[in-house]
OpenMM code with the backbone's topology and positions (N, CA, C; nanometers):
from openmm import Vec3, app, unit

residues = "MET GLU SER LYS LYS ASN ILE VAL PHE LEU GLY MET MET GLY SER GLY LYS THR SER ILE GLY LYS LEU THR SER LYS LYS LEU LYS LEU ASP PHE TYR ASP ILE ASP GLU LEU ILE GLU ILE LYS LEU LYS LYS LYS ILE SER GLU ILE PHE THR LEU LYS GLY GLU LYS PHE PHE ARG ASN ILE GLU GLU LYS ILE THR LEU LYS ILE LEU LYS GLN LYS GLN LYS VAL VAL ILE SER LEU GLY GLY GLY ALA PHE LEU ASN LYS ASN ILE GLN LYS GLU ILE LEU ASN ASN HIS ILE SER PHE TRP LEU TYR CYS ASP ASP LYS THR LEU ILE GLN ARG ILE LYS ASN SER HIS LYS ARG PRO ILE ALA SER ASN LEU THR ASN HIS GLU LEU THR ASN LEU ILE LYS LYS ARG SER ASN ILE TYR SER LYS ALA LEU TYR LYS ILE ASP CYS ASN LYS GLN THR LYS ILE LYS ILE ALA ASN LYS ILE ILE ASN TYR LEU".split()
positions = [
    Vec3(0.1186, -0.0818, -0.0048),
    Vec3(-0.0174, -0.0090, 0.0125),
    Vec3(0.1122, 0.1261, 0.0055),
    Vec3(0.0420, 0.2301, -0.0351),
    Vec3(0.1000, 0.3442, -0.0757),
    Vec3(0.1892, 0.4222, 0.0869),
    Vec3(0.2421, 0.5125, 0.0740),
    Vec3(0.3016, 0.5494, 0.2220),
    Vec3(0.1733, 0.6544, 0.2513),
    Vec3(0.1021, 0.7108, 0.1703),
    Vec3(0.0381, 0.8149, 0.1970),
    Vec3(-0.0736, 0.7513, 0.3334),
    Vec3(-0.1080, 0.8316, 0.4308),
    Vec3(-0.1867, 0.7225, 0.4861),
    Vec3(-0.3452, 0.6869, 0.4444),
    Vec3(-0.3860, 0.7718, 0.5239),
    Vec3(-0.5266, 0.7353, 0.4853),
    Vec3(-0.6299, 0.7073, 0.3465),
    Vec3(-0.7488, 0.6437, 0.3904),
    Vec3(-0.7746, 0.6270, 0.2098),
    Vec3(-0.9062, 0.6642, 0.2887),
    Vec3(-0.9538, 0.7705, 0.1969),
    Vec3(-1.0792, 0.8561, 0.1416),
    Vec3(-1.1860, 0.8567, 0.0260),
    Vec3(-1.2873, 0.7954, 0.0951),
    Vec3(-1.3956, 0.7818, 0.0089),
    Vec3(-1.4866, 0.9649, 0.0351),
    Vec3(-1.5131, 0.9944, -0.1169),
    Vec3(-1.5878, 1.1262, -0.1241),
    Vec3(-1.6480, 1.0925, -0.2156),
    Vec3(-1.8008, 1.1774, -0.2597),
    Vec3(-1.9036, 1.1463, -0.3270),
    Vec3(-2.0110, 1.2266, -0.3254),
    Vec3(-2.1048, 1.1957, -0.3588),
    Vec3(-2.2405, 1.2787, -0.3433),
    Vec3(-2.3051, 1.1797, -0.2686),
    Vec3(-2.4286, 1.2551, -0.1940),
    Vec3(-2.4649, 1.1748, -0.0740),
    Vec3(-2.5657, 1.0094, -0.1415),
    Vec3(-2.5830, 0.9104, -0.1038),
    Vec3(-2.6277, 0.8420, -0.1904),
    Vec3(-2.5245, 0.7645, -0.2808),
    Vec3(-2.3683, 0.7702, -0.2523),
    Vec3(-2.2865, 0.7182, -0.3811),
    Vec3(-2.2403, 0.5978, -0.3173),
    Vec3(-2.2744, 0.5712, -0.1724),
    Vec3(-2.2162, 0.4423, -0.0861),
    Vec3(-2.0720, 0.4463, -0.0117),
    Vec3(-2.0740, 0.5781, 0.0063),
    Vec3(-1.9657, 0.6051, 0.0564),
    Vec3(-1.9344, 0.5477, 0.2395),
    Vec3(-2.0329, 0.5077, 0.2860),
    Vec3(-1.9912, 0.4672, 0.4283),
    Vec3(-2.0352, 0.2985, 0.4256),
    Vec3(-2.1324, 0.2389, 0.3282),
    Vec3(-2.1109, 0.1195, 0.3370),
    Vec3(-1.9761, 0.0126, 0.2456),
    Vec3(-1.9250, 0.1136, 0.1487),
    Vec3(-1.8110, 0.0703, 0.0417),
    Vec3(-1.7090, 0.0904, 0.1474),
    Vec3(-1.6875, 0.2246, 0.2403),
    Vec3(-1.5819, 0.2242, 0.3389),
    Vec3(-1.5953, 0.1416, 0.4589),
    Vec3(-1.7121, 0.0806, 0.4711),
    Vec3(-1.6803, 0.0245, 0.6387),
    Vec3(-1.6239, -0.1317, 0.5510),
    Vec3(-1.6973, -0.1804, 0.4746),
    Vec3(-1.6259, -0.3143, 0.3568),
    Vec3(-1.4551, -0.2996, 0.3234),
    Vec3(-1.4481, -0.2222, 0.3007),
    Vec3(-1.3057, -0.1689, 0.2686),
    Vec3(-1.2390, -0.1613, 0.3729),
    Vec3(-1.2453, -0.0947, 0.4667),
    Vec3(-1.1875, -0.0888, 0.6381),
    Vec3(-1.1362, -0.2637, 0.6530),
    Vec3(-1.2494, -0.3205, 0.6645),
    Vec3(-1.3162, -0.4387, 0.7234),
    Vec3(-1.1166, -0.5452, 0.6361),
    Vec3(-1.1819, -0.5144, 0.5350),
    Vec3(-1.0828, -0.6347, 0.4151),
    Vec3(-0.9896, -0.6135, 0.4603),
    Vec3(-0.9229, -0.4617, 0.4831),
    Vec3(-0.7776, -0.4203, 0.4923),
    Vec3(-0.7300, -0.4179, 0.5995),
    Vec3(-0.8312, -0.4268, 0.7428),
    Vec3(-0.8437, -0.4482, 0.8778),
    Vec3(-0.7648, -0.2922, 0.9083),
    Vec3(-0.8568, -0.2433, 0.9031),
    Vec3(-0.8139, -0.0443, 0.9265),
    Vec3(-0.9661, 0.0082, 0.9567),
    Vec3(-0.9156, 0.0775, 1.0731),
    Vec3(-1.0289, 0.1676, 1.1690),
    Vec3(-1.1217, 0.2042, 1.0539),
    Vec3(-1.2519, 0.2236, 1.0851),
    Vec3(-1.3543, 0.3166, 1.0113),
    Vec3(-1.3996, 0.4416, 1.0628),
    Vec3(-1.3534, 0.5137, 0.9756),
    Vec3(-1.4831, 0.6906, 1.0595),
    Vec3(-1.5477, 0.7429, 0.9705),
    Vec3(-1.6763, 0.7756, 1.0106),
    Vec3(-1.7840, 0.8213, 0.8906),
    Vec3(-1.8034, 0.9364, 0.9673),
    Vec3(-1.7686, 1.0184, 0.9054),
    Vec3(-1.7937, 1.1420, 0.9427),
    Vec3(-1.9373, 1.2428, 1.0102),
    Vec3(-1.9781, 1.1872, 0.9195),
    Vec3(-2.1100, 1.2565, 0.9813),
    Vec3(-2.1388, 1.1642, 1.0784),
    Vec3(-2.1486, 1.0452, 1.1072),
    Vec3(-2.2079, 0.9992, 1.2294),
    Vec3(-2.0982, 1.0553, 1.3322),
    Vec3(-1.9517, 1.0918, 1.3285),
    Vec3(-1.8797, 1.1682, 1.4087),
    Vec3(-1.9451, 1.2394, 1.4390),
    Vec3(-2.0143, 1.3404, 1.3983),
    Vec3(-2.1153, 1.4829, 1.4270),
    Vec3(-2.1908, 1.4733, 1.5195),
    Vec3(-2.2810, 1.3307, 1.4354),
    Vec3(-2.3663, 1.2895, 1.5613),
    Vec3(-2.3563, 1.2646, 1.6704),
    Vec3(-2.2397, 1.2056, 1.6600),
    Vec3(-2.2227, 1.1469, 1.8060),
    Vec3(-2.1904, 1.2915, 1.9049),
    Vec3(-2.0748, 1.3512, 1.8190),
    Vec3(-2.0390, 1.4703, 1.9426),
    Vec3(-2.1450, 1.5663, 1.9856),
    Vec3(-2.2482, 1.5883, 1.8815),
    Vec3(-2.3282, 1.6888, 1.8863),
    Vec3(-2.4946, 1.6097, 1.9348),
    Vec3(-2.4642, 1.5103, 1.9272),
    Vec3(-2.5626, 1.4192, 2.0228),
    Vec3(-2.7721, 1.4622, 1.9322),
    Vec3(-2.7041, 1.4654, 1.7797),
    Vec3(-2.8098, 1.4945, 1.7085),
    Vec3(-2.8167, 1.4535, 1.5658),
    Vec3(-2.9321, 1.4423, 1.4795),
    Vec3(-2.8850, 1.3994, 1.3720),
    Vec3(-2.8731, 1.5212, 1.2817),
    Vec3(-2.7983, 1.4551, 1.1578),
    Vec3(-2.7473, 1.5546, 1.0800),
    Vec3(-2.8448, 1.6594, 1.0447),
    Vec3(-2.9943, 1.5963, 1.0321),
    Vec3(-3.1064, 1.6919, 0.9666),
    Vec3(-3.1160, 1.7971, 1.0653),
    Vec3(-3.1375, 1.7424, 1.2049),
    Vec3(-3.1638, 1.8325, 1.3131),
    Vec3(-3.0583, 1.9627, 1.2958),
    Vec3(-2.9361, 1.8957, 1.2840),
    Vec3(-2.8196, 2.0131, 1.3106),
    Vec3(-2.8586, 2.1115, 1.1712),
    Vec3(-2.8768, 2.0607, 1.0837),
    Vec3(-2.9236, 2.1966, 1.0055),
    Vec3(-3.0467, 2.2516, 1.0059),
    Vec3(-3.1140, 2.1954, 1.0597),
    Vec3(-3.2502, 2.2875, 1.1236),
    Vec3(-3.2391, 2.3957, 1.2192),
    Vec3(-3.1791, 2.3079, 1.3390),
    Vec3(-3.1485, 2.4120, 1.4466),
    Vec3(-3.0447, 2.4937, 1.4285),
    Vec3(-2.9406, 2.4496, 1.4012),
    Vec3(-2.7789, 2.5820, 1.3773),
    Vec3(-2.7899, 2.6095, 1.2046),
    Vec3(-2.7839, 2.5624, 1.1130),
    Vec3(-2.7987, 2.5795, 0.9508),
    Vec3(-2.7009, 2.5302, 0.9239),
    Vec3(-2.6392, 2.5365, 0.7901),
    Vec3(-2.5695, 2.4905, 0.7298),
    Vec3(-2.3921, 2.5368, 0.7763),
    Vec3(-2.3999, 2.6859, 0.7844),
    Vec3(-2.2617, 2.6831, 0.8208),
    Vec3(-2.2026, 2.6581, 0.9536),
    Vec3(-2.2986, 2.5950, 1.0382),
    Vec3(-2.2429, 2.5842, 1.1524),
    Vec3(-2.2017, 2.4509, 1.1576),
    Vec3(-2.2948, 2.3590, 1.0438),
    Vec3(-2.2661, 2.2145, 1.0470),
    Vec3(-2.1127, 2.2229, 0.9769),
    Vec3(-2.0961, 2.2904, 0.8858),
    Vec3(-1.9743, 2.3285, 0.7769),
    Vec3(-1.8181, 2.3579, 0.8661),
    Vec3(-1.8507, 2.4217, 0.9713),
    Vec3(-1.7470, 2.4583, 1.0754),
    Vec3(-1.6938, 2.3310, 1.1252),
    Vec3(-1.8251, 2.2734, 1.2382),
    Vec3(-1.7869, 2.1452, 1.2977),
    Vec3(-1.7514, 2.0226, 1.1676),
    Vec3(-1.7776, 2.0215, 1.0823),
    Vec3(-1.7560, 1.9094, 0.9521),
    Vec3(-1.5612, 1.9300, 0.9058),
    Vec3(-1.5573, 2.0646, 0.9372),
    Vec3(-1.4012, 2.0747, 0.8926),
    Vec3(-1.3197, 2.0408, 1.0213),
    Vec3(-1.3645, 2.0742, 1.1368),
    Vec3(-1.2751, 2.0470, 1.2933),
    Vec3(-1.2612, 1.8972, 1.2741),
    Vec3(-1.3505, 1.8326, 1.2634),
    Vec3(-1.3902, 1.6945, 1.2724),
    Vec3(-1.2444, 1.6466, 1.1826),
    Vec3(-1.3454, 1.6318, 1.0338),
    Vec3(-1.2187, 1.5732, 0.9169),
    Vec3(-1.0757, 1.5669, 0.9329),
    Vec3(-1.0938, 1.7469, 0.9362),
    Vec3(-0.9257, 1.7312, 0.9554),
    Vec3(-0.8554, 1.6584, 1.0758),
    Vec3(-0.9058, 1.6772, 1.2086),
    Vec3(-0.8822, 1.6153, 1.3296),
    Vec3(-0.8112, 1.4716, 1.2972),
    Vec3(-0.9352, 1.3969, 1.2364),
    Vec3(-0.9364, 1.2871, 1.1836),
    Vec3(-0.8387, 1.2215, 1.1079),
    Vec3(-0.7997, 1.3738, 0.9857),
    Vec3(-0.7075, 1.2826, 0.8703),
    Vec3(-0.5627, 1.3341, 0.9157),
    Vec3(-0.5628, 1.3888, 1.0365),
    Vec3(-0.4539, 1.4283, 1.0652),
    Vec3(-0.3657, 1.3044, 1.1711),
    Vec3(-0.4731, 1.2106, 1.2675),
    Vec3(-0.3981, 1.1054, 1.2769),
    Vec3(-0.2822, 1.0689, 1.3037),
    Vec3(-0.2272, 1.0158, 1.3556),
    Vec3(-0.0815, 0.9508, 1.3083),
    Vec3(-0.1508, 0.7725, 1.2352),
    Vec3(-0.2177, 0.7168, 1.3045),
    Vec3(-0.2697, 0.5836, 1.2211),
    Vec3(-0.3352, 0.6060, 1.0760),
    Vec3(-0.2722, 0.4976, 1.0201),
    Vec3(-0.3947, 0.4766, 0.8471),
    Vec3(-0.5459, 0.4197, 0.9043),
    Vec3(-0.6436, 0.4882, 0.8645),
    Vec3(-0.7548, 0.4418, 0.8757),
    Vec3(-0.8130, 0.4625, 0.7337),
    Vec3(-0.9537, 0.4738, 0.6978),
    Vec3(-1.0635, 0.5005, 0.5950),
    Vec3(-1.1507, 0.5499, 0.6496),
    Vec3(-1.1630, 0.6401, 0.5745),
    Vec3(-1.2765, 0.7574, 0.6082),
    Vec3(-1.3812, 0.7501, 0.5029),
    Vec3(-1.4788, 0.8009, 0.5493),
    Vec3(-1.6218, 0.8412, 0.4541),
    Vec3(-1.6619, 0.9868, 0.4674),
    Vec3(-1.6217, 1.0779, 0.3772),
    Vec3(-1.6409, 1.2110, 0.4174),
    Vec3(-1.8410, 1.2453, 0.3633),
    Vec3(-1.8788, 1.3301, 0.4331),
    Vec3(-2.0046, 1.4036, 0.3764),
    Vec3(-2.0101, 1.4138, 0.2761),
    Vec3(-2.1202, 1.4290, 0.1716),
    Vec3(-2.1327, 1.4776, 0.0405),
    Vec3(-2.0871, 1.6364, -0.0042),
    Vec3(-2.0603, 1.7039, 0.1098),
    Vec3(-2.0319, 1.8315, 0.1141),
    Vec3(-1.8886, 1.8852, 0.1336),
    Vec3(-1.8517, 1.7925, 0.2083),
    Vec3(-1.7140, 1.7743, 0.2898),
    Vec3(-1.5831, 1.8278, 0.1608),
    Vec3(-1.5890, 1.7865, 0.0967),
    Vec3(-1.4754, 1.7862, -0.0178),
    Vec3(-1.4781, 1.9258, -0.0707),
    Vec3(-1.6261, 2.0232, -0.0553),
    Vec3(-1.6373, 2.1141, -0.1150),
    Vec3(-1.5222, 2.2460, -0.0427),
    Vec3(-1.5101, 2.1770, 0.0815),
    Vec3(-1.4554, 2.2962, 0.1693),
    Vec3(-1.2500, 2.2782, 0.1263),
    Vec3(-1.2346, 2.3809, 0.1085),
    Vec3(-1.0660, 2.3982, 0.0599),
    Vec3(-0.9789, 2.3423, 0.1423),
    Vec3(-0.9700, 2.3435, 0.3037),
    Vec3(-0.8949, 2.3026, 0.3855),
    Vec3(-0.8891, 2.1925, 0.3690),
    Vec3(-0.9862, 2.1327, 0.3425),
    Vec3(-0.9925, 1.9488, 0.3650),
    Vec3(-0.9393, 1.8930, 0.2387),
    Vec3(-1.0212, 1.9494, 0.0993),
    Vec3(-0.9640, 1.9377, 0.0369),
    Vec3(-0.8291, 1.9119, 0.0002),
    Vec3(-0.7137, 2.0071, 0.0164),
    Vec3(-0.6096, 2.0359, 0.0454),
    Vec3(-0.5488, 1.9615, 0.1521),
    Vec3(-0.5879, 1.9024, 0.2085),
    Vec3(-0.4922, 1.7951, 0.3251),
    Vec3(-0.5655, 1.6497, 0.2134),
    Vec3(-0.6433, 1.6082, 0.1986),
    Vec3(-0.6915, 1.4727, 0.1042),
    Vec3(-0.5885, 1.4995, -0.0168),
    Vec3(-0.5730, 1.6064, -0.0787),
    Vec3(-0.5175, 1.6069, -0.1957),
    Vec3(-0.3620, 1.5739, -0.1992),
    Vec3(-0.3653, 1.6122, -0.0784),
    Vec3(-0.1529, 1.6879, -0.0267),
    Vec3(-0.0927, 1.5714, 0.0594),
    Vec3(-0.2137, 1.4907, 0.1103),
    Vec3(-0.1289, 1.3490, 0.2398),
    Vec3(-0.1803, 1.2213, 0.2435),
    Vec3(-0.2949, 1.2154, 0.1580),
    Vec3(-0.4063, 1.0915, 0.1721),
    Vec3(-0.4413, 1.0332, 0.0175),
    Vec3(-0.4817, 0.9359, 0.0209),
    Vec3(-0.5382, 0.8156, -0.1131),
    Vec3(-0.7085, 0.8533, -0.0955),
    Vec3(-0.7255, 0.9428, -0.2543),
    Vec3(-0.8701, 0.9840, -0.2226),
    Vec3(-0.9523, 0.8978, -0.3171),
    Vec3(-1.0489, 0.8458, -0.3244),
    Vec3(-1.1836, 0.7878, -0.4562),
    Vec3(-1.2930, 0.8248, -0.4087),
    Vec3(-1.3406, 0.8998, -0.5567),
    Vec3(-1.3996, 0.9657, -0.6006),
    Vec3(-1.5497, 0.8351, -0.6690),
    Vec3(-1.6378, 0.7797, -0.5425),
    Vec3(-1.7592, 0.7029, -0.5625),
    Vec3(-1.8330, 0.7639, -0.6290),
    Vec3(-1.8145, 0.7528, -0.7805),
    Vec3(-1.9334, 0.7823, -0.9193),
    Vec3(-2.0583, 0.7298, -0.9227),
    Vec3(-2.1384, 0.7484, -0.9077),
    Vec3(-2.2847, 0.6675, -0.9617),
    Vec3(-2.3322, 0.8220, -1.0546),
    Vec3(-2.3970, 0.7493, -1.1706),
    Vec3(-2.5109, 0.8174, -1.2370),
    Vec3(-2.6330, 0.8960, -1.1664),
    Vec3(-2.6671, 0.9955, -1.2427),
    Vec3(-2.7573, 1.0893, -1.1890),
    Vec3(-2.8570, 1.0598, -1.1311),
    Vec3(-2.9503, 0.9578, -1.2239),
    Vec3(-3.0578, 0.8830, -1.2068),
    Vec3(-3.0475, 0.7979, -1.0739),
    Vec3(-2.9547, 0.6886, -1.0596),
    Vec3(-2.9366, 0.6308, -0.9151),
    Vec3(-2.9422, 0.7287, -0.8151),
    Vec3(-2.8337, 0.8158, -0.7763),
    Vec3(-2.8439, 0.9191, -0.6662),
    Vec3(-2.9442, 0.9547, -0.6746),
    Vec3(-3.0107, 1.0424, -0.7534),
    Vec3(-3.1665, 1.0611, -0.7620),
    Vec3(-3.2659, 1.0076, -0.6849),
    Vec3(-3.2390, 0.9124, -0.7366),
    Vec3(-3.3320, 0.7932, -0.6327),
    Vec3(-3.3106, 0.7735, -0.5153),
    Vec3(-3.1508, 0.7320, -0.4931),
    Vec3(-3.1339, 0.7256, -0.3564),
    Vec3(-3.1592, 0.8472, -0.2733),
    Vec3(-3.1314, 0.9473, -0.3124),
    Vec3(-3.1576, 1.0548, -0.2382),
    Vec3(-3.2946, 1.1003, -0.2099),
    Vec3(-3.3809, 1.0457, -0.2807),
    Vec3(-3.5353, 1.0480, -0.2622),
    Vec3(-3.5540, 1.0020, -0.1744),
    Vec3(-3.4720, 0.8664, -0.1461),
    Vec3(-3.5520, 0.7849, -0.0788),
    Vec3(-3.5022, 0.7773, 0.0465),
    Vec3(-3.4550, 0.8887, 0.0539),
    Vec3(-3.3510, 0.8803, 0.1978),
    Vec3(-3.4253, 1.0197, 0.2872),
    Vec3(-3.4270, 0.9762, 0.4048),
    Vec3(-3.4966, 1.0964, 0.5110),
    Vec3(-3.3827, 1.1503, 0.5736),
    Vec3(-3.2430, 1.1313, 0.5647),
    Vec3(-3.1712, 1.1720, 0.6543),
    Vec3(-3.0431, 1.2575, 0.5273),
    Vec3(-3.0928, 1.3348, 0.4333),
    Vec3(-3.0310, 1.4049, 0.3550),
    Vec3(-3.0840, 1.5510, 0.4048),
    Vec3(-3.0260, 1.6367, 0.4584),
    Vec3(-3.1073, 1.7686, 0.4967),
    Vec3(-3.0772, 1.8716, 0.3413),
    Vec3(-2.9788, 1.8381, 0.2724),
    Vec3(-2.9382, 1.9585, 0.1717),
    Vec3(-3.0375, 1.9211, 0.0633),
    Vec3(-3.0692, 1.7905, 0.0148),
    Vec3(-3.1585, 1.7629, -0.1040),
    Vec3(-3.3001, 1.7244, -0.0920),
    Vec3(-3.3387, 1.7295, 0.0297),
    Vec3(-3.4870, 1.6648, 0.0684),
    Vec3(-3.5941, 1.7802, -0.0104),
    Vec3(-3.5406, 1.8851, -0.0240),
    Vec3(-3.6573, 1.9689, -0.0843),
    Vec3(-3.6169, 1.9750, -0.2143),
    Vec3(-3.5114, 1.9457, -0.2673),
    Vec3(-3.5123, 1.9987, -0.4312),
    Vec3(-3.5874, 1.8826, -0.5572),
    Vec3(-3.5951, 1.9611, -0.6647),
    Vec3(-3.6271, 1.9135, -0.7114),
    Vec3(-3.5477, 1.7997, -0.8099),
    Vec3(-3.5948, 1.6976, -0.8598),
    Vec3(-3.4867, 1.6142, -0.9693),
    Vec3(-3.3910, 1.7177, -1.0465),
    Vec3(-3.4415, 1.8362, -1.1015),
    Vec3(-3.3480, 1.9694, -1.1980),
    Vec3(-3.2564, 2.0107, -1.1165),
    Vec3(-3.2887, 2.0429, -1.0125),
    Vec3(-3.1999, 2.0915, -0.9261),
    Vec3(-3.1144, 2.0203, -0.8364),
    Vec3(-3.1372, 1.8714, -0.8262),
    Vec3(-3.0455, 1.7876, -0.7930),
    Vec3(-2.9550, 1.7150, -0.8856),
    Vec3(-2.9924, 1.6957, -1.0238),
    Vec3(-2.9245, 1.7310, -1.1367),
    Vec3(-2.7978, 1.8167, -1.1259),
    Vec3(-2.8395, 1.9315, -1.1358),
    Vec3(-2.7446, 2.0471, -1.1168),
    Vec3(-2.6474, 2.0673, -0.9920),
    Vec3(-2.7068, 2.0254, -0.8761),
    Vec3(-2.6152, 1.9954, -0.7651),
    Vec3(-2.4705, 1.8938, -0.7889),
    Vec3(-2.5510, 1.7474, -0.8310),
    Vec3(-2.4760, 1.6646, -0.8900),
    Vec3(-2.3236, 1.7444, -0.9600),
    Vec3(-2.3985, 1.7871, -1.0590),
    Vec3(-2.2933, 1.8549, -1.1888),
    Vec3(-2.2176, 1.9410, -1.1116),
    Vec3(-2.2406, 1.9880, -1.0565),
    Vec3(-2.1474, 2.1352, -0.9661),
    Vec3(-2.0643, 2.0538, -0.8818),
    Vec3(-2.0976, 1.9255, -0.8394),
    Vec3(-1.9801, 1.8771, -0.7205),
    Vec3(-1.9214, 1.8034, -0.7828),
    Vec3(-1.9622, 1.6869, -0.8947),
    Vec3(-1.8741, 1.6543, -0.9663),
    Vec3(-1.7687, 1.6761, -0.9896),
    Vec3(-1.7462, 1.8196, -1.0574),
    Vec3(-1.6291, 1.8882, -1.0663),
    Vec3(-1.5550, 1.8762, -0.9868),
    Vec3(-1.6059, 1.8920, -0.8589),
    Vec3(-1.5045, 1.9294, -0.7564),
    Vec3(-1.4326, 1.7968, -0.7375),
    Vec3(-1.5292, 1.6759, -0.7278),
    Vec3(-1.5011, 1.5281, -0.6390),
    Vec3(-1.3880, 1.4715, -0.7646),
    Vec3(-1.4284, 1.5378, -0.9028),
    Vec3(-1.2950, 1.4880, -0.9981),
    Vec3(-1.1584, 1.4795, -0.9827),
    Vec3(-1.1141, 1.5761, -0.8691),
    Vec3(-1.0108, 1.6078, -0.8259),
    Vec3(-0.9412, 1.5178, -0.7201),
    Vec3(-1.0420, 1.3870, -0.7143),
    Vec3(-1.0055, 1.3024, -0.6591),
    Vec3(-0.8808, 1.1868, -0.7246),
    Vec3(-0.7963, 1.1247, -0.6125),
    Vec3(-0.6835, 1.0491, -0.7150),
    Vec3(-0.7415, 0.9425, -0.7687),
    Vec3(-0.8806, 0.8581, -0.7759),
    Vec3(-0.9188, 0.7604, -0.8157),
    Vec3(-1.0647, 0.8076, -0.8601),
    Vec3(-1.1176, 0.7730, -0.9500),
    Vec3(-1.2579, 0.7710, -0.9577),
    Vec3(-1.3308, 0.6416, -1.0051),
    Vec3(-1.4351, 0.5586, -0.9110),
    Vec3(-1.4568, 0.4401, -0.8932),
    Vec3(-1.5845, 0.4342, -0.9907),
    Vec3(-1.6245, 0.4067, -1.0672),
    Vec3(-1.7611, 0.3792, -1.1004),
    Vec3(-1.8256, 0.2748, -1.0362),
    Vec3(-1.9620, 0.3628, -0.9684),
    Vec3(-2.0012, 0.2113, -0.8819),
    Vec3(-2.1281, 0.1629, -0.9580),
    Vec3(-2.1765, 0.2520, -1.0596),
    Vec3(-2.2972, 0.1828, -1.1483),
    Vec3(-2.2891, 0.0583, -1.1750),
    Vec3(-2.4354, 0.0172, -1.1562),
    Vec3(-2.4819, -0.1461, -1.1648),
    Vec3(-2.3576, -0.2524, -1.1271),
    Vec3(-2.2913, -0.2171, -1.0048),
    Vec3(-2.1840, -0.2864, -0.9179),
    Vec3(-2.2078, -0.3557, -0.7892),
    Vec3(-2.1904, -0.4529, -0.7561),
    Vec3(-2.1493, -0.4926, -0.5982),
    Vec3(-2.1003, -0.4120, -0.5045),
    Vec3(-2.0570, -0.3871, -0.3701),
    Vec3(-2.0407, -0.3296, -0.2884),
    Vec3(-1.9121, -0.4099, -0.2823),
    Vec3(-1.9266, -0.5101, -0.2852),
    Vec3(-1.8097, -0.6131, -0.2784),
    Vec3(-1.6943, -0.5849, -0.3893),
    Vec3(-1.7430, -0.6073, -0.5381),
    Vec3(-1.7082, -0.5686, -0.6241),
    Vec3(-1.6295, -0.4536, -0.6153),
    Vec3(-1.7199, -0.3477, -0.5915),
    Vec3(-1.6387, -0.2269, -0.6007),
    Vec3(-1.5453, -0.1636, -0.5099),
    Vec3(-1.5521, -0.2845, -0.3295),
    Vec3(-1.4034, -0.2497, -0.2625),
    Vec3(-1.3180, -0.3670, -0.3201),
    Vec3(-1.3255, -0.4647, -0.3867),
    Vec3(-1.2069, -0.5169, -0.4200),
    Vec3(-1.1676, -0.4339, -0.5227),
    Vec3(-1.2364, -0.3924, -0.6190),
    Vec3(-1.1814, -0.2493, -0.7171),
    Vec3(-1.0937, -0.1719, -0.6317),
    Vec3(-1.0955, -0.1436, -0.5178),
    Vec3(-1.0649, -0.0399, -0.4782),
    Vec3(-0.9263, -0.0933, -0.4282),
    Vec3(-0.9497, -0.2052, -0.3769),
    Vec3(-0.8185, -0.2708, -0.2981),
    Vec3(-0.7481, -0.2849, -0.3615),
    Vec3(-0.7263, -0.3096, -0.5150),
    Vec3(-0.6873, -0.3810, -0.6244),
    Vec3(-0.6153, -0.2950, -0.6604),
    Vec3(-0.6741, -0.1524, -0.6393),
    Vec3(-0.5833, -0.0103, -0.6814),
    Vec3(-0.4624, 0.0354, -0.5969),
    Vec3(-0.5073, -0.0401, -0.4254),
    Vec3(-0.4097, 0.0351, -0.3436),
    Vec3(-0.2846, -0.0475, -0.3483),
] * unit.nanometer
topology = app.Topology()
chain = topology.addChain("A")
for resn in residues:
    res = topology.addResidue(resn, chain)
    for name in ("N", "CA", "C"):
        topology.addAtom(name, app.Element.getBySymbol(name[0]), res)
């Protein structure tokens, strides 16, 4: 495995960052961190509640602190970012300079279907399909900076995790 330390999964909400991250960490025998989960534990509230009660700016500040803290630990771990975390310049710079990043890519139709079927996605819950498509397009330009792009369309989680391990 490369000397860079952490393995970081990024991509749109619903792209499978948490489930693929857990599977990959298990296969590699590394600890796994889901940033959204860490935020919920720290604030003792669901992400949607944090957005509603404190707003996105508050959430993004907490997200940056927690993400950078985990990224800068001494041990090698697997990390799943929240959908918007990689848009943060400080997080992005740290990941691109010091870690192995994987963009889990899914087509718009798949992502929109997954997002619409979930109640825990505060940014997307009130958006139309057209607005979601625009959000995906805008974020994809930023996600494309990741070291690797993994096409997750019509593939099993096991196949995706194995593909990632082969890259490593």
